[in-house]
Biopython code that builds the backbone (N, CA, C, O; Angstrom):
import numpy as np
from Bio.PDB.StructureBuilder import StructureBuilder

atoms = [
    (1, "MET", "N", (96.440, -39.056, -61.943)),
    (1, "MET", "CA", (95.750, -38.851, -60.686)),
    (1, "MET", "C", (94.245, -39.082, -60.833)),
    (1, "MET", "O", (93.602, -39.565, -59.901)),
    (2, "ARG", "N", (93.693, -38.751, -61.966)),
    (2, "ARG", "CA", (92.258, -38.951, -62.181)),
    (2, "ARG", "C", (91.894, -40.429, -62.159)),
    (2, "ARG", "O", (90.814, -40.801, -61.701)),
    (3, "GLU", "N", (92.805, -41.278, -62.661)),
    (3, "GLU", "CA", (92.534, -42.714, -62.663)),
    (3, "GLU", "C", (92.434, -43.244, -61.238)),
    (3, "GLU", "O", (91.581, -44.078, -60.934)),
    (4, "ILE", "N", (93.301, -42.760, -60.378)),
    (4, "ILE", "CA", (93.270, -43.185, -58.974)),
    (4, "ILE", "C", (91.979, -42.719, -58.330)),
    (4, "ILE", "O", (91.298, -43.503, -57.670)),
    (5, "ASP", "N", (91.634, -41.452, -58.512)),
    (5, "ASP", "CA", (90.396, -40.926, -57.937)),
    (5, "ASP", "C", (89.180, -41.701, -58.432)),
    (5, "ASP", "O", (88.265, -41.973, -57.656)),
    (6, "ALA", "N", (89.159, -42.057, -59.705)),
    (6, "ALA", "CA", (88.027, -42.781, -60.277)),
    (6, "ALA", "C", (87.915, -44.188, -59.707)),
    (6, "ALA", "O", (86.815, -44.735, -59.626)),
    (7, "ALA", "N", (89.039, -44.782, -59.312)),
    (7, "ALA", "CA", (89.033, -46.148, -58.783)),
    (7, "ALA", "C", (88.613, -46.217, -57.319)),
    (7, "ALA", "O", (88.269, -47.293, -56.830)),
    (8, "LEU", "N", (88.635, -45.107, -56.622)),
    (8, "LEU", "CA", (88.266, -45.098, -55.208)),
    (8, "LEU", "C", (86.765, -45.278, -55.043)),
    (8, "LEU", "O", (85.990, -44.743, -55.836)),
    (9, "PRO", "N", (86.339, -46.027, -54.020)),
    (9, "PRO", "CA", (84.899, -46.190, -53.796)),
    (9, "PRO", "C", (84.274, -44.878, -53.333)),
    (9, "PRO", "O", (84.913, -44.081, -52.647)),
    (10, "ARG", "N", (83.023, -44.666, -53.716)),
    (10, "ARG", "CA", (82.327, -43.440, -53.310)),
    (10, "ARG", "C", (81.901, -43.507, -51.842)),
    (10, "ARG", "O", (81.879, -42.490, -51.150)),
    (11, "PHE", "N", (81.564, -44.703, -51.378)),
    (11, "PHE", "CA", (81.109, -44.882, -50.003)),
    (11, "PHE", "C", (81.855, -46.047, -49.371)),
    (11, "PHE", "O", (82.186, -47.024, -50.043)),
    (12, "VAL", "N", (82.115, -45.938, -48.080)),
    (12, "VAL", "CA", (82.765, -47.005, -47.326)),
    (12, "VAL", "C", (81.891, -47.291, -46.112)),
    (12, "VAL", "O", (81.505, -46.384, -45.375)),
    (13, "GLY", "N", (81.589, -48.566, -45.922)),
    (13, "GLY", "CA", (80.752, -48.954, -44.799)),
    (13, "GLY", "C", (81.538, -49.697, -43.742)),
    (13, "GLY", "O", (82.724, -49.971, -43.929)),
    (14, "PRO", "N", (80.891, -50.028, -42.628)),
    (14, "PRO", "CA", (81.583, -50.718, -41.534)),
    (14, "PRO", "C", (82.103, -52.103, -41.908)),
    (14, "PRO", "O", (83.011, -52.612, -41.250)),
    (15, "ARG", "N", (81.555, -52.718, -42.937)),
    (15, "ARG", "CA", (82.020, -54.041, -43.367)),
    (15, "ARG", "C", (83.243, -53.958, -44.285)),
    (15, "ARG", "O", (83.868, -54.976, -44.582)),
    (16, "ASP", "N", (83.580, -52.760, -44.728)),
    (16, "ASP", "CA", (84.718, -52.557, -45.632)),
    (16, "ASP", "C", (85.998, -52.405, -44.821)),
    (16, "ASP", "O", (86.524, -51.303, -44.664)),
    (17, "ARG", "N", (86.484, -53.516, -44.316)),
    (17, "ARG", "CA", (87.683, -53.501, -43.472)),
    (17, "ARG", "C", (88.905, -53.813, -44.331)),
    (17, "ARG", "O", (88.814, -54.594, -45.278)),
    (18, "PRO", "N", (90.038, -53.212, -44.009)),
    (18, "PRO", "CA", (91.253, -53.517, -44.768)),
    (18, "PRO", "C", (91.714, -54.948, -44.499)),
    (18, "PRO", "O", (91.523, -55.477, -43.404)),
    (19, "THR", "N", (92.312, -55.557, -45.495)),
    (19, "THR", "CA", (92.880, -56.891, -45.326)),
    (19, "THR", "C", (94.275, -56.768, -44.725)),
    (19, "THR", "O", (94.831, -55.672, -44.655)),
    (20, "HIS", "N", (94.839, -57.890, -44.294)),
    (20, "HIS", "CA", (96.206, -57.868, -43.783)),
    (20, "HIS", "C", (97.166, -57.383, -44.863)),
    (20, "HIS", "O", (98.116, -56.656, -44.570)),
    (21, "ALA", "N", (96.923, -57.780, -46.104)),
    (21, "ALA", "CA", (97.780, -57.328, -47.205)),
    (21, "ALA", "C", (97.703, -55.814, -47.369)),
    (21, "ALA", "O", (98.707, -55.176, -47.685)),
    (22, "ASP", "N", (96.528, -55.236, -47.159)),
    (22, "ASP", "CA", (96.389, -53.775, -47.225)),
    (22, "ASP", "C", (97.229, -53.105, -46.142)),
    (22, "ASP", "O", (97.885, -52.093, -46.389)),
    (23, "VAL", "N", (97.204, -53.671, -44.955)),
    (23, "VAL", "CA", (97.926, -53.086, -43.822)),
    (23, "VAL", "C", (99.423, -53.077, -44.072)),
    (23, "VAL", "O", (100.077, -52.063, -43.826)),
    (24, "VAL", "N", (99.980, -54.175, -44.553)),
    (24, "VAL", "CA", (101.435, -54.225, -44.744)),
    (24, "VAL", "C", (101.891, -53.338, -45.897)),
    (24, "VAL", "O", (103.073, -53.005, -45.983)),
    (25, "GLN", "N", (100.978, -52.952, -46.782)),
    (25, "GLN", "CA", (101.345, -51.997, -47.830)),
    (25, "GLN", "C", (101.511, -50.605, -47.250)),
    (25, "GLN", "O", (102.309, -49.815, -47.755)),
    (26, "VAL", "N", (100.776, -50.298, -46.210)),
    (26, "VAL", "CA", (100.859, -48.976, -45.578)),
    (26, "VAL", "C", (102.010, -48.916, -44.584)),
    (26, "VAL", "O", (102.750, -47.933, -44.548)),
    (27, "TYR", "N", (102.164, -49.959, -43.781)),
    (27, "TYR", "CA", (103.218, -50.018, -42.776)),
    (27, "TYR", "C", (104.358, -50.872, -43.309)),
    (27, "TYR", "O", (104.317, -52.097, -43.191)),
    (28, "ARG", "N", (105.352, -50.260, -43.880)),
    (28, "ARG", "CA", (106.449, -50.979, -44.529)),
    (28, "ARG", "C", (107.385, -51.672, -43.542)),
    (28, "ARG", "O", (108.179, -52.519, -43.951)),
    (29, "ASP", "N", (107.314, -51.339, -42.271)),
    (29, "ASP", "CA", (108.224, -51.924, -41.285)),
    (29, "ASP", "C", (107.701, -53.225, -40.682)),
    (29, "ASP", "O", (108.241, -53.689, -39.677)),
    (30, "VAL", "N", (106.680, -53.817, -41.258)),
    (30, "VAL", "CA", (106.102, -55.053, -40.730)),
    (30, "VAL", "C", (107.049, -56.216, -41.024)),
    (30, "VAL", "O", (107.487, -56.414, -42.158)),
    (31, "GLU", "N", (107.351, -56.981, -39.969)),
    (31, "GLU", "CA", (108.214, -58.157, -40.091)),
    (31, "GLU", "C", (107.631, -59.138, -41.107)),
    (31, "GLU", "O", (106.436, -59.432, -41.073)),
    (32, "GLU", "N", (108.473, -59.645, -42.012)),
    (32, "GLU", "CA", (108.051, -60.619, -43.031)),
    (32, "GLU", "C", (106.726, -60.199, -43.671)),
    (32, "GLU", "O", (105.732, -60.920, -43.590)),
    (33, "ALA", "N", (106.725, -59.042, -44.298)),
    (33, "ALA", "CA", (105.501, -58.448, -44.848)),
    (33, "ALA", "C", (104.830, -59.311, -45.908)),
    (33, "ALA", "O", (103.646, -59.126, -46.191)),
    (34, "ASP", "N", (105.563, -60.249, -46.499)),
    (34, "ASP", "CA", (104.952, -61.137, -47.490)),
    (34, "ASP", "C", (104.104, -62.224, -46.836)),
    (34, "ASP", "O", (103.308, -62.879, -47.509)),
    (35, "LYS", "N", (104.269, -62.417, -45.534)),
    (35, "LYS", "CA", (103.512, -63.435, -44.800)),
    (35, "LYS", "C", (102.413, -62.736, -44.004)),
    (35, "LYS", "O", (102.674, -62.153, -42.952)),
    (36, "VAL", "N", (101.185, -62.798, -44.514)),
    (36, "VAL", "CA", (100.086, -62.060, -43.896)),
    (36, "VAL", "C", (98.952, -62.948, -43.395)),
    (36, "VAL", "O", (97.939, -62.438, -42.917)),
    (37, "HIS", "N", (99.104, -64.253, -43.497)),
    (37, "HIS", "CA", (98.058, -65.178, -43.058)),
    (37, "HIS", "C", (98.485, -65.834, -41.752)),
    (37, "HIS", "O", (99.500, -66.529, -41.702)),
    (38, "LEU", "N", (97.713, -65.614, -40.701)),
    (38, "LEU", "CA", (97.998, -66.228, -39.403)),
    (38, "LEU", "C", (97.861, -67.734, -39.536)),
    (38, "LEU", "O", (96.856, -68.228, -40.048)),
    (39, "CYS", "N", (98.881, -68.475, -39.072)),
    (39, "CYS", "CA", (98.816, -69.942, -39.201)),
    (39, "CYS", "C", (99.044, -70.674, -37.878)),
    (39, "CYS", "O", (98.822, -71.884, -37.812)),
    (40, "ASP", "N", (99.478, -69.980, -36.823)),
    (40, "ASP", "CA", (99.716, -70.668, -35.554)),
    (40, "ASP", "C", (100.007, -69.658, -34.455)),
    (40, "ASP", "O", (100.277, -68.485, -34.716)),
    (41, "TRP", "N", (99.946, -70.145, -33.217)),
    (41, "TRP", "CA", (100.353, -69.396, -32.027)),
    (41, "TRP", "C", (101.447, -70.222, -31.375)),
    (41, "TRP", "O", (101.239, -71.402, -31.094)),
    (42, "ARG", "N", (102.602, -69.630, -31.128)),
    (42, "ARG", "CA", (103.750, -70.373, -30.573)),
    (42, "ARG", "C", (103.984, -69.950, -29.124)),
    (42, "ARG", "O", (104.064, -68.763, -28.809)),
    (43, "ASP", "N", (104.090, -70.956, -28.252)),
    (43, "ASP", "CA", (104.411, -70.716, -26.842)),
    (43, "ASP", "C", (105.926, -70.673, -26.708)),
    (43, "ASP", "O", (106.592, -71.707, -26.762)),
    (44, "ASN", "N", (106.462, -69.480, -26.535)),
    (44, "ASN", "CA", (107.911, -69.309, -26.457)),
    (44, "ASN", "C", (108.504, -69.801, -25.142)),
    (44, "ASN", "O", (109.696, -70.101, -25.080)),
    (45, "THR", "N", (107.700, -69.887, -24.099)),
    (45, "THR", "CA", (108.198, -70.368, -22.811)),
    (45, "THR", "C", (108.670, -71.811, -22.946)),
    (45, "THR", "O", (109.699, -72.186, -22.382)),
    (46, "VAL", "N", (107.927, -72.615, -23.685)),
    (46, "VAL", "CA", (108.297, -74.013, -23.915)),
    (46, "VAL", "C", (109.647, -74.090, -24.628)),
    (46, "VAL", "O", (110.451, -74.980, -24.350)),
    (47, "ARG", "N", (109.888, -73.166, -25.535)),
    (47, "ARG", "CA", (111.118, -73.147, -26.325)),
    (47, "ARG", "C", (112.253, -72.377, -25.645)),
    (47, "ARG", "O", (113.353, -72.269, -26.187)),
    (48, "LYS", "N", (111.971, -71.842, -24.448)),
    (48, "LYS", "CA", (112.950, -71.036, -23.704)),
    (48, "LYS", "C", (113.421, -69.832, -24.531)),
    (48, "LYS", "O", (114.610, -69.522, -24.603)),
    (49, "GLN", "N", (112.436, -69.170, -25.151)),
    (49, "GLN", "CA", (112.700, -67.971, -25.945)),
    (49, "GLN", "C", (111.751, -66.880, -25.502)),
    (49, "GLN", "O", (110.860, -67.110, -24.685)),
    (50, "ARG", "N", (111.949, -65.682, -26.050)),
    (50, "ARG", "CA", (111.070, -64.551, -25.769)),
    (50, "ARG", "C", (110.438, -64.084, -27.072)),
    (50, "ARG", "O", (111.082, -64.108, -28.121)),
    (51, "VAL", "N", (109.201, -63.669, -27.012)),
    (51, "VAL", "CA", (108.540, -63.099, -28.178)),
    (51, "VAL", "C", (109.288, -61.821, -28.569)),
    (51, "VAL", "O", (109.652, -61.020, -27.708)),
    (52, "SER", "N", (109.508, -61.640, -29.853)),
    (52, "SER", "CA", (110.274, -60.472, -30.315)),
    (52, "SER", "C", (109.377, -59.235, -30.409)),
    (52, "SER", "O", (108.161, -59.333, -30.576)),
    (53, "GLN", "N", (110.008, -58.085, -30.299)),
    (53, "GLN", "CA", (109.282, -56.824, -30.442)),
    (53, "GLN", "C", (108.696, -56.697, -31.850)),
    (53, "GLN", "O", (107.601, -56.161, -32.024)),
    (54, "ALA", "N", (109.426, -57.189, -32.848)),
    (54, "ALA", "CA", (108.934, -57.131, -34.227)),
    (54, "ALA", "C", (107.674, -57.976, -34.380)),
    (54, "ALA", "O", (106.734, -57.567, -35.062)),
    (55, "ASN", "N", (107.644, -59.156, -33.748)),
    (55, "ASN", "CA", (106.466, -60.017, -33.830)),
    (55, "ASN", "C", (105.293, -59.378, -33.095)),
    (55, "ASN", "O", (104.158, -59.446, -33.568)),
    (56, "LEU", "N", (105.549, -58.767, -31.958)),
    (56, "LEU", "CA", (104.485, -58.082, -31.228)),
    (56, "LEU", "C", (103.916, -56.931, -32.050)),
    (56, "LEU", "O", (102.703, -56.717, -32.063)),
    (57, "ALA", "N", (104.781, -56.191, -32.733)),
    (57, "ALA", "CA", (104.326, -55.062, -33.558)),
    (57, "ALA", "C", (103.460, -55.558, -34.714)),
    (57, "ALA", "O", (102.427, -54.962, -35.021)),
    (58, "LYS", "N", (103.881, -56.648, -35.353)),
    (58, "LYS", "CA", (103.096, -57.209, -36.458)),
    (58, "LYS", "C", (101.748, -57.708, -35.943)),
    (58, "LYS", "O", (100.715, -57.492, -36.577)),
    (59, "THR", "N", (101.763, -58.367, -34.802)),
    (59, "THR", "CA", (100.529, -58.861, -34.198)),
    (59, "THR", "C", (99.564, -57.712, -33.937)),
    (59, "THR", "O", (98.374, -57.821, -34.232)),
    (60, "ARG", "N", (100.069, -56.613, -33.386)),
    (60, "ARG", "CA", (99.217, -55.453, -33.108)),
    (60, "ARG", "C", (98.634, -54.890, -34.396)),
    (60, "ARG", "O", (97.442, -54.591, -34.462)),
    (61, "ARG", "N", (99.462, -54.747, -35.408)),
    (61, "ARG", "CA", (98.999, -54.152, -36.662)),
    (61, "ARG", "C", (97.984, -55.033, -37.398)),
    (61, "ARG", "O", (97.027, -54.520, -37.978)),
    (62, "LEU", "N", (98.187, -56.349, -37.378)),
    (62, "LEU", "CA", (97.336, -57.233, -38.175)),
    (62, "LEU", "C", (96.156, -57.829, -37.416)),
    (62, "LEU", "O", (95.125, -58.127, -38.019)),
    (63, "ILE", "N", (96.289, -58.008, -36.107)),
    (63, "ILE", "CA", (95.196, -58.632, -35.358)),
    (63, "ILE", "C", (94.584, -57.670, -34.337)),
    (63, "ILE", "O", (93.378, -57.711, -34.092)),
    (64, "GLY", "N", (95.406, -56.811, -33.743)),
    (64, "GLY", "CA", (94.851, -55.836, -32.817)),
    (64, "GLY", "C", (95.560, -55.809, -31.474)),
    (64, "GLY", "O", (96.395, -56.659, -31.165)),
    (65, "GLN", "N", (95.199, -54.809, -30.690)),
    (65, "GLN", "CA", (95.824, -54.574, -29.394)),
    (65, "GLN", "C", (95.591, -55.711, -28.412)),
    (65, "GLN", "O", (96.493, -56.054, -27.648)),
    (66, "ASP", "N", (94.396, -56.304, -28.415)),
    (66, "ASP", "CA", (94.116, -57.403, -27.475)),
    (66, "ASP", "C", (95.048, -58.586, -27.727)),
    (66, "ASP", "O", (95.559, -59.189, -26.784)),
    (67, "ALA", "N", (95.268, -58.915, -29.001)),
    (67, "ALA", "CA", (96.177, -60.021, -29.340)),
    (67, "ALA", "C", (97.605, -59.666, -28.927)),
    (67, "ALA", "O", (98.321, -60.513, -28.392)),
    (68, "HIS", "N", (98.019, -58.444, -29.167)),
    (68, "HIS", "CA", (99.356, -57.981, -28.765)),
    (68, "HIS", "C", (99.537, -58.155, -27.262)),
    (68, "HIS", "O", (100.539, -58.711, -26.812)),
    (69, "ASP", "N", (98.574, -57.683, -26.496)),
    (69, "ASP", "CA", (98.668, -57.750, -25.040)),
    (69, "ASP", "C", (98.718, -59.191, -24.550)),
    (69, "ASP", "O", (99.499, -59.515, -23.656)),
    (70, "LEU", "N", (97.892, -60.057, -25.127)),
    (70, "LEU", "CA", (97.895, -61.476, -24.761)),
    (70, "LEU", "C", (99.250, -62.104, -25.057)),
    (70, "LEU", "O", (99.792, -62.832, -24.226)),
    (71, "CYS", "N", (99.799, -61.825, -26.235)),
    (71, "CYS", "CA", (101.099, -62.396, -26.618)),
    (71, "CYS", "C", (102.204, -61.911, -25.688)),
    (71, "CYS", "O", (103.058, -62.696, -25.275)),
    (72, "LYS", "N", (102.192, -60.640, -25.363)),
    (72, "LYS", "CA", (103.216, -60.085, -24.478)),
    (72, "LYS", "C", (103.100, -60.677, -23.075)),
    (72, "LYS", "O", (104.103, -61.041, -22.461)),
    (73, "ARG", "N", (101.882, -60.768, -22.580)),
    (73, "ARG", "CA", (101.637, -61.267, -21.220)),
    (73, "ARG", "C", (101.991, -62.748, -21.084)),
    (73, "ARG", "O", (102.499, -63.162, -20.042)),
    (74, "HIS", "N", (101.729, -63.559, -22.124)),
    (74, "HIS", "CA", (101.925, -65.004, -22.044)),
    (74, "HIS", "C", (103.115, -65.506, -22.861)),
    (74, "HIS", "O", (103.284, -66.713, -23.034)),
    (75, "ASN", "N", (103.944, -64.578, -23.366)),
    (75, "ASN", "CA", (105.142, -64.926, -24.139)),
    (75, "ASN", "C", (104.798, -65.811, -25.344)),
    (75, "ASN", "O", (105.428, -66.841, -25.583)),
    (76, "LEU", "N", (103.779, -65.376, -26.092)),
    (76, "LEU", "CA", (103.358, -66.083, -27.299)),
    (76, "LEU", "C", (103.820, -65.319, -28.533)),
    (76, "LEU", "O", (103.908, -64.092, -28.517)),
    (77, "SER", "N", (104.110, -66.045, -29.587)),
    (77, "SER", "CA", (104.387, -65.438, -30.889)),
    (77, "SER", "C", (103.293, -65.861, -31.852)),
    (77, "SER", "O", (102.818, -66.995, -31.815)),
    (78, "THR", "N", (102.907, -64.948, -32.703)),
    (78, "THR", "CA", (102.029, -65.309, -33.800)),
    (78, "THR", "C", (102.915, -65.817, -34.934)),
    (78, "THR", "O", (103.998, -65.282, -35.169)),
    (79, "CYS", "N", (102.457, -66.836, -35.624)),
    (79, "CYS", "CA", (103.198, -67.397, -36.757)),
    (79, "CYS", "C", (102.405, -67.082, -38.025)),
    (79, "CYS", "O", (101.178, -67.187, -38.054)),
    (80, "TRP", "N", (103.129, -66.696, -39.062)),
    (80, "TRP", "CA", (102.509, -66.209, -40.277)),
    (80, "TRP", "C", (103.016, -66.982, -41.487)),
    (80, "TRP", "O", (104.141, -67.481, -41.492)),
    (81, "THR", "N", (102.171, -67.074, -42.513)),
    (81, "THR", "CA", (102.536, -67.751, -43.749)),
    (81, "THR", "C", (102.078, -66.919, -44.941)),
    (81, "THR", "O", (101.204, -66.060, -44.822)),
    (82, "ASP", "N", (102.682, -67.191, -46.085)),
    (82, "ASP", "CA", (102.229, -66.553, -47.321)),
    (82, "ASP", "C", (101.225, -67.446, -48.063)),
    (82, "ASP", "O", (100.731, -67.071, -49.126)),
    (83, "ASP", "N", (100.927, -68.611, -47.511)),
    (83, "ASP", "CA", (100.021, -69.584, -48.125)),
    (83, "ASP", "C", (98.627, -69.446, -47.505)),
    (83, "ASP", "O", (98.432, -69.847, -46.357)),
    (84, "PRO", "N", (97.664, -68.896, -48.228)),
    (84, "PRO", "CA", (96.325, -68.710, -47.647)),
    (84, "PRO", "C", (95.634, -70.015, -47.258)),
    (84, "PRO", "O", (94.713, -70.000, -46.442)),
    (85, "ARG", "N", (96.059, -71.134, -47.824)),
    (85, "ARG", "CA", (95.451, -72.427, -47.476)),
    (85, "ARG", "C", (95.805, -72.859, -46.057)),
    (85, "ARG", "O", (95.096, -73.675, -45.468)),
    (86, "ARG", "N", (96.893, -72.322, -45.497)),
    (86, "ARG", "CA", (97.314, -72.683, -44.138)),
    (86, "ARG", "C", (96.754, -71.726, -43.089)),
    (86, "ARG", "O", (97.011, -71.903, -41.898)),
    (87, "ALA", "N", (96.008, -70.733, -43.503)),
    (87, "ALA", "CA", (95.508, -69.701, -42.592)),
    (87, "ALA", "C", (94.499, -70.261, -41.584)),
    (87, "ALA", "O", (93.701, -71.145, -41.894)),
    (88, "ILE", "N", (94.565, -69.718, -40.377)),
    (88, "ILE", "CA", (93.594, -70.032, -39.333)),
    (88, "ILE", "C", (92.862, -68.749, -38.967)),
    (88, "ILE", "O", (93.316, -67.653, -39.298)),
    (89, "ALA", "N", (91.736, -68.885, -38.289)),
    (89, "ALA", "CA", (90.986, -67.709, -37.851)),
    (89, "ALA", "C", (91.808, -66.930, -36.837)),
    (89, "ALA", "O", (92.504, -67.512, -36.004)),
    (90, "ALA", "N", (91.721, -65.632, -36.916)),
    (90, "ALA", "CA", (92.489, -64.767, -36.021)),
    (90, "ALA", "C", (91.755, -64.560, -34.702)),
    (90, "ALA", "O", (91.538, -63.429, -34.267)),
    (91, "GLU", "N", (91.380, -65.661, -34.077)),
    (91, "GLU", "CA", (90.716, -65.617, -32.774)),
    (91, "GLU", "C", (91.756, -65.852, -31.688)),
    (91, "GLU", "O", (92.668, -66.662, -31.854)),
    (92, "LEU", "N", (91.612, -65.146, -30.589)),
    (92, "LEU", "CA", (92.578, -65.291, -29.504)),
    (92, "LEU", "C", (92.490, -66.708, -28.927)),
    (92, "LEU", "O", (91.393, -67.230, -28.729)),
    (93, "PRO", "N", (93.629, -67.322, -28.661)),
    (93, "PRO", "CA", (93.607, -68.693, -28.136)),
    (93, "PRO", "C", (93.115, -68.729, -26.693)),
    (93, "PRO", "O", (93.293, -67.772, -25.939)),
    (94, "GLU", "N", (92.506, -69.824, -26.331)),
    (94, "GLU", "CA", (92.098, -70.056, -24.945)),
    (94, "GLU", "C", (93.326, -70.501, -24.153)),
    (94, "GLU", "O", (94.001, -71.454, -24.541)),
    (95, "LEU", "N", (93.613, -69.829, -23.067)),
    (95, "LEU", "CA", (94.764, -70.183, -22.240)),
    (95, "LEU", "C", (94.330, -70.651, -20.875)),
    (95, "LEU", "O", (95.171, -70.991, -20.043)),
]
sb = StructureBuilder()
sb.init_structure("model")
sb.init_model(0)
sb.init_chain("A")
sb.init_seg("    ")
for serial, (resi, resn, name, xyz) in enumerate(atoms, 1):
    if name == "N":
        sb.init_residue(resn, " ", resi, " ")
    sb.init_atom(name, np.array(xyz, "f"), 0.0, 1.0, " ", f" {name:<3s}", serial, name[0])
structure = sb.get_structure()
């Protein structure tokens, strides 16, 4: 236990934000937890599908409530990869 305590930072600032990998370690129910890099936004209406609840939950946990709401409202899915080279910025798409 002392080793863990010694490894913890003494101070945490506003720039010390958890990574997506940190989040999926805490929330074990995240869909495809090994894929934490956002790589695309999929329009499910074009594919005649619906965004899944699991995808919406992952979107909320990794990107935030605004992204979740946008995806739910416009039937979008976030697409994720385990390859950091394919990652895109987690900015909300212009619709």
